[in-house]
C-alpha positions in Angstrom: 0.3 0.0 0.2 1.1 3.2 -0.7 1.1 6.4 1.8 -2.2 8.0 2.9 -3.9 10.4 0.7 -7.1 12.2 1.5 -10.0 12.6 -0.8 -13.3 13.4 -0.9 -15.9 10.9 0.1 -19.4 10.3 -1.0 -20.5 7.7 2.2 -23.1 5.6 0.4 -25.1 1.9 0.8 -22.8 1.0 -2.1 -19.7 -1.1 -3.0 -18.8 -0.5 -6.6 -16.0 -3.1 -8.4 -13.4 -1.6 -10.2 -14.6 -1.1 -14.0 -18.2 -1.0 -12.7 -20.3 2.0 -14.0 -22.4 3.3 -10.8 -25.4 6.0 -12.1 -26.1 8.7 -9.3 -28.6 10.8 -9.0 -26.7 14.0 -7.0 -29.7 16.3 -4.9 -27.7 17.5 -1.3 -26.0 20.8 -1.3 -22.8 19.3 -0.3 -22.6 16.6 -3.0 -23.9 19.2 -5.5 -20.4 21.1 -4.5 -18.6 18.2 -4.7 -19.9 17.5 -8.2 -19.0 20.9 -9.0 -15.3 20.4 -8.2 -15.1 17.0 -9.3 -15.8 18.9 -13.0 -14.2 21.8 -12.8 -10.4 19.9 -11.1 -11.2 16.6 -12.8 -11.4 15.5 -8.8 -11.9 12.1 -8.5 -13.7 10.9 -5.2 -14.2 7.8 -2.9 -17.9 6.0 -2.3 -17.5 4.3 1.2 -20.3 1.5 1.7 -21.6 2.9 4.8 -22.5 -0.7 6.6 -21.5 -2.8 9.2 -20.6 -5.8 7.1 -17.9 -3.5 6.5 -15.0 -4.2 9.1 -12.3 -3.9 7.3 -13.3 0.1 6.0 -13.1 -0.9 2.1 -14.3 1.9 -0.8 -14.3 2.7 -3.9 -12.7 5.4 -6.2 -14.4 7.4 -8.8 -13.9 9.2 -12.0 -17.1 10.9 -13.4 -17.7 9.1 -16.8 -20.7 12.8 -17.3 -23.7 14.1 -16.9 -27.1 12.7 -18.1 -29.5 15.7 -17.1 -29.0 19.1 -15.5 -31.8 20.0 -13.1 -33.4 23.5 -12.4 -33.2 22.4 -8.8 -29.6 22.7 -8.8 -30.0 18.7 -8.9 -28.0 16.5 -11.6 -27.7 12.7 -12.4 -24.3 11.7 -13.6 -22.5 8.6 -14.3 -19.3 7.7 -12.5 -16.9 4.5 -13.1 -14.7 2.9 -10.2 -10.9 3.2 -11.3 -9.6 2.0 -7.7 -10.5 0.5 -4.8 -9.1 2.3 -1.3 -8.8 1.6 2.6 -10.7 4.4 4.9 -8.8 4.8 7.6 -10.1 8.6 9.2 -13.6 9.9 7.8 -14.8 13.6 8.7 -18.1 14.6 8.0 -16.8 18.3 6.8 -13.5 18.0 4.8 -13.0 21.6 6.0 -13.0 24.3 4.2 -14.8 22.0 1.5 -18.6 21.8 2.8 -18.9 17.7 1.8 -17.1 14.9 3.7 -14.0 14.0 3.3 -11.7 11.3 4.2 -8.0 9.5 4.6 -7.5 6.5 2.5 -4.8 3.8 1.9 -5.2 3.4 -2.2 -5.4 -0.2 -3.1 -4.0 0.0 -6.8 -6.8 -2.1 -7.7 -5.4 -2.1 -11.0 -2.0 -3.3 -10.9 -2.5 -7.3 -11.0 -5.0 -7.4 -13.7 -3.8 -10.6 -16.0 -6.5 -13.2 -16.7 -4.8 -17.0 -16.8 -5.8 -18.6 -20.3 -7.1 -21.4 -18.3 -9.8 -19.3 -16.1 -10.4 -17.0 -19.6 -11.8 -20.6 -21.1 -13.2 -20.8 -18.4 -15.8 -17.7 -18.8 -16.2 -17.5 -22.3 -17.7 -21.2 -21.8 -19.9 -19.2 -18.8 -20.8 -16.3 -21.5 -22.1 -19.4 -24.0 -24.3 -20.7 -21.8 -25.8 -17.1 -21.4 -25.9 -17.0 -24.9 -23.1 -15.2 -25.5 -20.1 -16.0 -28.0 -18.6 -12.5 -28.7 -16.7 -12.1 -25.2 -13.4 -10.4 -27.0 -10.3 -11.1 -25.5 -9.4 -7.7 -23.8 -11.6 -8.4 -20.3 -9.5 -8.8 -17.3 -10.3 -10.3 -14.0 -12.9 -7.4 -13.0 -14.6 -7.2 -16.1 -15.5 -11.3 -14.7 -16.4 -9.9 -11.3 -18.9 -7.6 -12.9 -20.7 -10.3 -15.4 -20.6 -12.3 -12.0 -22.9 -9.8 -10.2 -21.5 -10.4 -6.8 -23.2 -10.1 -3.4 -22.1 -7.5 -1.1 -20.7 -9.7 0.6 -19.3 -11.4 -1.9 -17.8 -7.6 -3.1 -16.0 -7.3 0.0 -13.9 -10.7 0.3 -13.2 -9.5 -4.0 -11.8 -6.3 -2.9 -9.8 -7.3 -0.2 -7.5 -9.7 -2.4 -4.6 -8.5 -3.4 -3.2 -10.9 -5.9 -4.4 -12.5 -9.2 -4.3 -16.0 -8.1 -6.6 -15.2 -4.5 -9.3 -13.1 -7.2 -9.3 -15.6 -9.4 -9.9 -18.9 -7.2 -12.2 -17.2 -5.5 -14.1 -16.3 -9.2 -13.7 -19.6 -10.2 -16.1 -20.7 -7.5 -18.4 -18.4 -7.9 -18.5 -19.2 -11.6 -18.5 -22.6 -10.8 -21.9 -22.1 -8.5 -23.2 -19.5 -11.4 -22.7 -22.0 -14.5 -24.4 -25.2 -12.8 -27.4 -22.5 -11.9 -27.6 -21.9 -15.6 -27.2 -25.7 -16.5 -29.9 -26.4 -14.3 -32.3 -23.5 -15.3 -31.5 -24.8 -19.4 -32.5 -28.6 -18.1 -35.6 -27.6 -16.7 -37.0 -25.4 -19.9 -36.3 -29.1 -22.0 -38.6 -30.7 -19.7 -42.3 -31.6 -20.3 -44.7 -31.7 -17.3 -48.0 -33.9 -18.1 -50.8 -33.0 -15.9 
């Protein structure tokens, strides 16, 4: 981990994974001010997952991708993308001199080990074929697979704390096997006829 840095923080009950696109509706004054700084200064901000399950205080570093709509009231609909993850060490309800929250974080450098083994790549393509998606391409990475598996919040927390490719791949392989089993069961049941 690198040294501590301070960033703006948006506490929410979501935990984005790297590469995940997240739509947000910005309506509170302090977060409208945060959006203004994000736009004008090209600032990234953290989404901190505010739940008791998050004992390690994991969060997601977000980059603004676009403004979908601005309202006369000052509210906005935006799209953001997760570009890294962090561990929050200190939270400020107001990050002076700004009106919005902030915090001290250690960046986890989630994009350092993105490659996928050829074996796991083949397993993922096989899974996607079961979903009738054959044109997966070749430029997907470990986070793209995690996003495709639609992990629940507990699994998201576990996945984000794994810092090596091997551990991430083994973790996702188990989830992939389970989801593949479910898809195969659904396919089997579609082919059964029931007589009344």
